[in-house]
N, C-alpha and C positions, 0 to 999 in steps of 0.2 A: 663799728665794723670796720677792719682794718682797709691798708690804700688796696685797692683798687693793681692784682698781679699781672696783670692785664698791662699795664704802663711801663713801658720801655725802661724808664730809667729805673725805676723803682724793682724791675725785675732781674735790673742786673745786681744794681748792689744788696739784693737778697739774695744773690747766687753768687756775690763773689768769696771769693776762699786768698784772698792777696795776702793771705796775713797766717793760715794755716799752718805754717812749718815755726811759725814767728811762736805761735798760741801754743802749737804742742810741746817747746820745748822750756815753757811755764813750769810752774809747783805744781798747777791744777790741770796740764797736759788737755786743755778741753778744745773741742771745734769751733771755729768760726759760726757765730749766728747773730749776723746782720736784723737791726730788730729796724726799720723804716718805718714813720707815723710820719709822711706830706703828702699833701697833694696840691694843684694850685685853685689860687685862689682863697687862700687862708687870710684873715686878720691881722691875725700876732704867729710871729715863730720864737719859739721857747730855742733859745743856743745853748745847749748843754754841752756834758761831757763827755761821757760816755755810759752805757750801762753796766749796772751793778751785775752781782749777780743773778739776785729775782730776777731783774730781767730777763737777765739771759734766757732763763727759766722761765719762763712768761710768755716773752718775745712779743711785749709790752710796754711802751718808756716809759719811767716815772712812776710803773707798780708796787711801788714799795713804800716804807715808811718817810725816805726823800720824799719822793711825789706826795704823800699829805702832808706834808709842809707847806712844799709849792706853791701846792693848790691851797691851803691857808691865806697864804701870804699874795696869793691872787684874787682871794675871793671868792672862789670859783667854786663846783661841784665837780663829779669827774665826767658828769653826761658834756656838761661843757668843755671842760679840760682835754676830752676825746673826740670831740667832734670834727673833725677833719675839715673840716668845711668853715671852723672856725680858727683853729691853733692849727699850725705845723710847727714837728719838733725835729730839733737836728740838731742827734749830738756831735761832736768834732770826733768823734770814732764810732760807727756802728755797731762795732762789737767788744763786749765786755773784752777788756784786754788782761782779764785774772790776774793773780794773785805771787808776789814775790816771794822768796823763801822767809818773810820774816810772817808773810801773811798781808801784808800792806797792797791797797787796786796796786797796779801797774798805772804808767801813763795810758793817754791814748796814742797811740803810734802817728804819727805823720805822716803815713803814706794813705791812711784811711781821709784824711784831710787834703791831701794834694790830688788824689786820682778824682772823688766823685762831689765835691763840694762846692764849686761855681757851677756845676752843672745843679747839683739840686738847690742851689738859693736863683739858679737862671727858669729853675721848671716852677720851684714857689711863686718865683714873681713878688713885686710890691707887695709887701703889707702895712698896717697902720701902728704899728708896735714891735720891738724887738727887743727879749729879752734875755741879755748876755748874761748868762749863769758858769759863778766861776770861776777856777782862777786864769786852768788852761783855757774856755770858751775864753775868756776876756781877752788871752794875748791873744788868740787866733783873728778874734771878731773884730779888737779895736787897735788893736797894735799893741798893746800899752803895756809895758812889764812891768811897773811899778807894782806895791803890795796891793792886795783886794782887798784891805781897807779904804785906802785912800781912794783907791778907782772908784768903789762903792761910796762911800762918804759924799765924791764931786758928783754925784746923780745928778745934782741940776746942772750941772756944765755939760754932760752928751748932748751929742745933736737930737733935736726933737723926733719923738720914735723911738729912744733909746735908752732902756736901765739897763746898766749893769747891778748884779748882785750874786751873795754869795755863795754856795753849796750848801742847798735846806738838807744835807746832810744832821744829823743829831749829833753828828761830829762836832759840830759848828756850836751848840747849842752853849758854852762858856765864849766862845765869842758875841752872841747875841747878847750876851749878858753884860758884856763887858762893853756893846755900844748901842747902849738905850737909843740912841735919836734913829734904829733902822725903826724900831716897831714904830718909837712914835711919831716919827716925820717923813720916811721914805715910804714904808708899806702904804698909808692913808691917798698917799699922791701914786703909787703904784695901784691899787684900786682903784683908782678914781678913772687912771689913767686905760687899765683892765676893761669896764663898765664902758669907759666911751669908746675903746675899739672894737668893741662887744653891739654895741647898743644895747645896754641893759637898760632897764631901770631899774629902780630903789628896788632891791629887795628878789629882782628878777634870779641872781645866782643864788 
């Protein structure tokens, strides 16, 4: 089920229209629709970038092919992924930013991060594991402006409880082929950390 709308912060974010004029001026000319999926007590934080068009329409984060790939990377099914007591999903921007004139995704507006994220992180509280997904999220959460490949390749050097990941977009399939260590080395480690954070036994997911 979706987050409890009676939670004051969740209700405020879901009603946010700070980017109304910004979105109206895009090629897609869409209205804000913040996608909020967190509550206190989660064990894992999935820190992503921004919703895509399908998520904008559905109102559920990662309900698309990128989400299918991310859940496969994590080694869990959708029931676990969308369990708010287990996993909090927090993008750097809660709304779909829209497309530019070339049909490419616009970047997450900084105003969303500046307005909401400290409050959201404080409300979620301590988590056992943080997945930092995609370049925009890596720069925001880790303050690391290096190429994503370098940051992800050094995942073992991150602070305990943090795993940086590339965006699971299917546009990154060629990247995965060029970097086979991601599948052979990082993913088994990631799945072990996920299972430990969620207290999952073998085959539980």
